[in-house]
C-alpha positions in Angstrom: 0.0 0.0 0.0 2.8 2.4 0.9 4.5 1.8 -2.4 1.3 2.6 -4.3 1.0 5.9 -2.4 4.6 6.8 -3.0 4.4 6.0 -6.7 1.1 8.0 -7.0 2.7 11.0 -5.3 5.8 10.8 -7.5 3.7 10.5 -10.7 1.6 13.5 -9.6 4.7 15.6 -9.0 6.2 14.6 -12.3 2.9 15.5 -14.1 2.7 18.9 -12.5 6.4 19.6 -13.2 5.8 18.7 -16.8 3.0 21.2 -17.2 5.4 24.2 -17.1 6.5 24.7 -20.7 8.4 28.0 -20.3 10.6 29.5 -17.7 9.7 33.0 -16.4 12.8 34.3 -18.0 11.8 32.9 -21.4 8.3 34.3 -21.0 9.7 37.8 -20.1 11.9 37.7 -23.2 9.0 36.8 -25.4 6.9 39.5 -23.8 9.7 42.0 -24.4 9.9 41.1 -28.0 6.1 41.4 -28.3 6.1 44.9 -26.8 9.0 45.9 -29.0 7.1 44.7 -32.1 4.2 46.9 -31.0 6.6 49.9 -31.2 7.3 50.4 -27.6 10.9 51.3 -26.6 12.7 49.4 -23.8 13.1 51.4 -20.6 10.0 53.6 -21.1 6.9 53.7 -19.0 4.9 52.6 -22.1 7.0 49.5 -22.5 6.6 48.6 -18.8 2.8 49.1 -19.1 2.8 46.8 -22.2 4.6 44.1 -20.2 2.1 44.5 -17.3 -0.9 44.4 -19.7 0.4 41.1 -21.2 0.9 39.6 -17.8 -2.6 40.7 -16.6 -4.2 39.4 -19.7 -2.4 36.0 -19.2 -3.7 35.8 -15.7 -7.2 36.7 -16.7 -7.2 34.0 -19.3 -5.9 31.5 -16.8 -8.6 32.4 -14.3 -11.3 32.1 -17.0 -10.1 28.7 -18.0 -10.1 27.6 -14.4 -13.6 28.8 -13.9 -14.8 27.1 -17.1 -13.2 23.9 -15.9 -14.6 24.2 -12.4 -18.2 25.3 -13.2 -18.9 23.7 -16.5 -18.0 20.2 -15.6 -20.9 18.1 -14.4 -20.5 16.6 -10.9 -19.6 12.9 -10.9 -21.9 10.9 -8.6 -21.0 7.3 -7.8 -23.7 5.1 -6.4 -24.6 1.4 -7.0 -21.1 0.8 -8.4 -21.8 2.9 -11.4 -20.8 6.4 -12.4 -23.5 9.0 -13.1 -23.1 12.6 -14.1 -25.3 15.2 -12.4 -26.2 17.0 -15.6 
């Protein structure tokens, strides 16, 4: 039983670690290139605001995806040895 739990935890950790596809430094570099392509000059307030707007947009998208996943998935109800969906 203990080996099963250990393996399950290890697999979960590996799965979560594999979800990150880009380091923060890589993301920042790409965001900097994006803002530069929009015509903003590095070191200006406008460039900083562009970086902030990209990050805020990314976070809003992430929250929206989480809310869709959380609220648009029917509940799973198990009774009588069978799975039933609430919707």
